[in-house]
C-alpha positions as CSV (number, residue, x, y, z in Angstrom):
1,M,-25.8,47.0,57.2
2,R,-22.2,46.4,57.8
3,I,-22.9,44.5,61.1
4,V,-25.7,42.5,59.1
5,M,-23.4,41.7,56.3
6,S,-20.5,40.6,59.0
7,L,-22.9,38.3,60.8
8,L,-24.1,36.5,57.6
9,F,-20.6,36.1,56.4
10,L,-19.7,34.7,59.7
11,L,-22.8,32.2,59.6
12,A,-21.8,31.1,56.2
13,A,-18.4,30.3,57.5
14,M,-19.7,28.4,60.6
15,V,-22.4,26.2,58.7
16,P,-19.5,24.1,56.8
17,A,-17.4,23.9,59.9
18,A,-20.6,22.5,61.9
19,A,-21.2,20.1,59.0
20,T,-17.5,18.8,59.2
21,E,-17.6,18.2,62.9
22,A,-20.8,16.1,62.3
23,G,-18.8,14.3,59.7
24,W,-16.1,13.5,61.8
25,A,-18.4,12.1,64.4
26,L,-19.7,9.8,62.2
27,L,-16.2,8.6,61.0
28,R,-14.9,8.0,64.7
29,N,-17.5,5.4,65.0
30,G,-16.4,3.6,61.8
31,G,-18.3,1.3,59.5
32,H,-19.0,4.4,57.0
33,V,-18.6,5.0,53.3
34,V,-17.0,8.1,52.2
35,L,-17.0,9.5,48.7
36,L,-13.9,11.8,48.3
37,R,-13.2,14.1,45.7
38,H,-9.7,14.1,44.7
39,A,-7.7,17.2,45.9
40,I,-6.9,20.6,44.2
41,T,-5.8,20.2,40.5
42,P,-4.9,23.4,38.5
43,G,-7.3,24.2,35.4
44,G,-10.8,23.0,35.1
45,G,-13.2,21.3,32.3
46,G,-11.6,18.0,31.7
47,E,-8.4,16.2,30.7
48,P,-6.2,17.2,28.0
49,A,-6.8,16.2,24.3
50,N,-3.6,13.9,24.4
51,F,-5.2,12.3,27.8
52,D,-3.8,8.6,28.3
53,I,-4.8,7.0,31.5
54,E,-1.4,5.3,31.9
55,N,0.7,8.4,31.6
56,C,0.2,11.1,34.2
57,A,2.2,13.5,32.0
58,T,-0.8,13.8,29.7
59,Q,-3.3,14.5,32.6
60,R,-4.3,17.3,35.2
61,N,-2.4,16.4,38.2
62,L,-2.5,17.7,41.9
63,S,-1.1,21.1,42.4
64,D,1.2,21.9,45.2
65,R,-1.8,23.0,47.2
66,G,-3.6,20.0,46.2
67,K,-0.8,17.7,47.5
68,Q,-0.7,19.6,50.8
69,Q,-4.6,19.4,50.7
70,A,-4.1,15.6,50.5
71,R,-1.6,15.3,53.2
72,K,-4.0,17.1,55.5
73,M,-6.6,14.7,54.5
74,G,-4.5,11.8,55.6
75,A,-3.5,13.4,58.7
76,L,-7.0,14.4,59.9
77,F,-8.5,10.9,58.9
78,A,-5.6,9.3,61.1
79,A,-6.3,11.4,64.0
80,R,-10.0,12.1,63.9
81,A,-11.5,8.8,62.3
82,E,-11.7,5.1,62.9
83,T,-9.3,3.0,60.8
84,T,-9.7,3.5,57.1
85,E,-9.8,-0.4,56.1
86,R,-10.1,0.1,52.4
87,V,-9.4,2.7,49.8
88,L,-10.8,2.4,46.2
89,S,-9.4,5.0,43.8
90,S,-10.5,6.2,40.3
91,R,-7.2,5.4,38.1
92,Y,-6.8,9.0,36.9
93,C,-3.5,10.3,38.5
94,N,-5.1,13.0,40.4
95,A,-7.3,10.8,42.3
96,L,-4.6,8.2,42.7
97,E,-2.2,10.8,43.9
98,T,-4.7,12.1,46.5
99,A,-5.4,8.7,47.8
100,R,-1.8,7.6,47.9
101,I,-0.8,10.8,49.7
102,A,-3.6,10.6,52.1
103,F,-3.5,6.9,52.9
104,G,-0.4,5.5,51.6
105,D,0.1,2.9,48.7
106,R,-0.6,-0.4,50.4
107,I,-4.2,-0.1,51.0
108,V,-5.3,1.9,47.6
109,E,-6.7,-0.1,45.0
110,P,-7.5,1.4,41.5
111,F,-11.1,0.8,40.5
112,A,-12.0,1.9,37.1
113,A,-15.8,2.3,37.8
114,L,-14.9,5.4,40.0
115,D,-13.0,6.9,36.7
116,Q,-14.5,10.4,35.4
117,P,-16.5,9.7,32.5
118,A,-15.2,10.9,29.0
119,S,-15.8,14.6,28.1
120,G,-19.3,15.1,26.8
121,T,-20.5,11.6,28.2
122,E,-22.4,10.6,31.5
123,V,-21.8,8.2,34.1
124,T,-23.1,4.8,32.8
125,A,-25.8,2.7,34.7
126,E,-23.1,-0.1,34.6
127,Q,-20.5,2.3,36.1
128,K,-23.0,3.3,38.9
129,E,-24.1,-0.1,39.7
130,A,-20.6,-1.4,40.0
131,I,-20.0,1.5,42.6
132,L,-23.1,0.7,44.5
133,K,-22.2,-2.9,44.7
134,E,-18.9,-2.2,46.5
135,I,-20.7,0.1,48.8
136,R,-23.6,-2.2,49.8
137,A,-20.9,-5.3,50.1
138,F,-18.8,-3.1,52.8
139,A,-19.6,-4.3,56.3
140,G,-16.3,-3.3,58.1
141,S,-15.7,-1.9,61.4
142,G,-13.4,0.9,59.9
143,N,-14.2,3.1,57.1
144,L,-14.4,2.7,53.4
145,V,-13.0,5.4,51.2
146,L,-13.7,5.9,47.4
147,V,-11.6,8.7,45.9
148,T,-13.2,10.0,42.7
149,H,-14.5,12.8,40.7
150,Q,-17.3,15.3,40.8
151,E,-19.4,13.6,38.1
152,I,-19.5,10.4,40.0
153,I,-20.3,12.0,43.2
154,A,-23.1,13.9,41.6
155,A,-24.3,10.7,39.6
156,L,-24.7,8.8,43.0
157,T,-26.0,11.4,45.3
158,G,-27.5,14.2,43.1
159,Q,-25.0,16.6,44.8
160,T,-22.0,18.4,43.8
161,A,-18.7,18.2,46.1
162,R,-15.7,20.5,46.0
163,E,-12.0,19.2,45.3
164,G,-11.0,17.7,48.6
165,E,-14.6,17.2,50.1
166,A,-15.6,14.0,51.7
167,V,-19.3,13.1,51.3
168,I,-20.4,10.3,53.9
169,V,-22.9,7.9,52.5
170,K,-25.1,4.9,53.2
171,P,-27.0,2.7,50.7
172,D,-30.8,3.8,50.4
173,G,-32.9,1.7,48.4
174,E,-31.4,1.9,44.6
175,G,-29.2,4.8,45.7
176,L,-27.3,6.5,48.5
177,H,-28.3,8.7,51.4
178,I,-25.9,11.7,52.3
179,L,-25.2,11.3,56.0
180,G,-22.6,13.9,56.2
181,R,-19.7,16.0,54.6
182,I,-16.3,17.0,55.6
183,V,-14.6,20.0,53.9
184,F,-10.8,20.1,53.6
185,N,-9.5,23.5,53.2
């Protein structure tokens, strides 16, 4: 029984690794769109009651581990993927900080449609359409990265993502099709 459990654990560990390698293979060729969930933040749930989009002191920010994870993301994108042409980010500090640490200030553009919906509300049709419009318009030879939140990724793909996980997508009819994933531990 112990051998079976060990093999199951090993197999479970290998599946994300294989998916991650397939994701990097896609990004090496460029021309792809990546939905990237922000790096690790402490706590959970949503923003504090005194939340102010203009004041990072009122928001959930990256932990030290999250900052380290964002640096790792940037290093791996630089080493393993075609150039990142453009980075759109939620205006929330945890997403902006992830984007700026990973890709640098010069290419990061705040994009309100990527913002997390207010507590107790859902992603609006207008918000989804604004994001899909950017994705459909992308025709670069590098990659487009959109740094956002779990709620946005779930609304666009029907799937969740871990903090610091990249979901590679392409337009498919009225929605998006997932091509691959990259997990940053």
